[in-house]
C-alpha positions as CSV (number, residue, x, y, z in Angstrom):
1,M,10.8,-1.9,10.9
2,H,7.0,-3.0,10.7
3,E,7.6,-3.2,7.3
4,L,8.6,-6.9,7.6
5,A,5.4,-7.5,9.1
6,L,3.8,-5.9,6.8
7,S,5.6,-8.8,3.9
8,Q,4.2,-11.5,6.1
9,G,0.9,-10.1,6.0
10,I,0.9,-9.8,2.0
11,I,2.6,-13.7,2.5
12,D,-0.8,-14.7,4.5
13,V,-3.1,-13.3,2.0
14,I,-1.6,-14.6,-0.6
15,R,-1.7,-18.2,1.3
16,D,-5.3,-17.5,2.1
17,Q,-5.7,-17.0,-0.9
18,A,-3.8,-19.4,-3.5
19,A,-6.3,-22.1,-0.8
20,A,-8.8,-20.3,-2.1
21,Q,-8.4,-20.6,-5.2
22,G,-6.2,-23.4,-6.3
23,F,-3.0,-21.8,-7.2
24,T,0.6,-22.6,-7.0
25,T,2.2,-19.6,-8.7
26,V,2.4,-16.2,-7.8
27,K,4.8,-14.1,-10.9
28,T,3.1,-10.2,-9.7
29,V,1.9,-8.7,-6.5
30,R,0.3,-5.6,-6.9
31,L,-0.3,-2.9,-4.4
32,V,-1.4,0.4,-3.3
33,I,0.1,1.7,-0.5
34,G,-1.3,5.2,-0.1
35,T,1.7,8.3,-0.1
36,L,0.2,8.8,3.6
37,S,0.4,5.2,5.0
38,H,3.5,5.5,6.8
39,V,4.3,3.1,4.6
40,E,8.0,3.0,2.8
41,P,7.3,0.8,-0.8
42,Q,11.3,0.3,-0.6
43,A,11.5,-1.2,2.5
44,I,7.9,-3.2,2.0
45,A,10.5,-4.9,-1.1
46,F,13.6,-6.1,1.0
47,G,10.3,-7.4,3.6
48,F,9.0,-9.1,1.3
49,D,12.1,-11.1,-0.7
50,A,12.8,-12.1,2.5
51,V,9.9,-13.8,3.8
52,S,9.2,-14.6,0.2
53,R,11.7,-17.4,0.0
54,G,10.9,-21.0,0.5
55,T,6.9,-20.1,-0.3
56,I,4.9,-20.2,-3.6
57,A,5.7,-16.3,-3.8
58,E,8.8,-17.1,-4.3
59,G,10.6,-14.5,-6.9
60,A,7.1,-12.6,-7.6
61,V,7.9,-9.2,-9.1
62,L,5.6,-6.2,-6.4
63,D,3.7,-3.9,-8.3
64,I,3.3,-1.1,-5.9
65,E,0.6,2.1,-6.8
66,R,1.4,4.8,-5.6
67,P,-2.1,7.0,-4.8
68,P,-1.3,10.4,-2.9
69,G,-2.8,12.0,-0.9
70,Q,-6.0,13.5,-0.1
71,A,-7.9,15.9,1.8
72,F,-11.0,17.4,2.1
73,C,-10.3,20.8,3.7
74,L,-13.2,22.3,6.4
75,S,-12.4,25.7,6.2
76,C,-12.4,26.6,2.0
77,E,-14.8,23.6,1.6
78,K,-12.7,22.1,-0.5
79,P,-11.4,18.7,-1.5
80,V,-7.6,19.1,-1.8
81,P,-4.5,17.2,-2.8
82,L,-2.3,16.8,0.8
83,P,2.1,15.5,-0.3
84,E,2.0,15.2,3.9
85,R,0.3,14.7,6.6
86,S,1.5,18.5,7.8
87,A,0.6,20.1,5.1
88,P,-1.6,23.1,5.1
89,C,-4.5,23.6,2.2
90,P,-3.3,24.9,-0.5
91,E,-6.1,27.2,-1.4
92,C,-6.4,29.0,1.5
93,A,-3.2,27.5,4.5
94,G,-5.9,26.6,6.9
95,H,-4.4,23.0,8.7
96,Q,-8.2,21.2,9.4
97,L,-8.0,18.9,7.2
98,M,-9.7,15.0,6.8
99,V,-8.2,13.3,4.9
100,T,-10.5,11.1,2.6
101,G,-6.9,9.0,0.3
102,G,-3.7,8.1,0.3
103,E,-4.1,6.2,3.0
104,E,-4.4,2.3,2.2
105,M,-2.3,-0.7,1.8
106,R,-3.4,-2.9,0.1
107,V,-2.8,-6.6,-2.1
108,K,-5.2,-5.2,-4.9
109,E,-4.2,-8.6,-7.7
110,L,-2.1,-11.2,-7.9
111,E,-0.9,-12.6,-10.9
112,V,-1.1,-16.5,-10.8
113,E,-0.6,-20.1,-12.6
């Protein structure tokens, strides 16, 4: 379950930012997890709950944005939505797609005290 390690990474980011900015409590953690990122939001939430215990993020609400997959089709030369990695181009049914969005995972914002 790589989501547990990713959750620990989120705690590390929070700890680093708390040291740099001087906050003591995290109320909300806003994440961006693209639909093509191979990261399950439910598993992140479970892992975050476990690794945040005893930290300044304990009890914080996770707000997860799920940007959709996007690609550029090299066959028809158009930007297209990509619901999953193996999907063909919805315009020409080609498979020469370059992913341009939906792979990201990042901490977007922290609501702190």
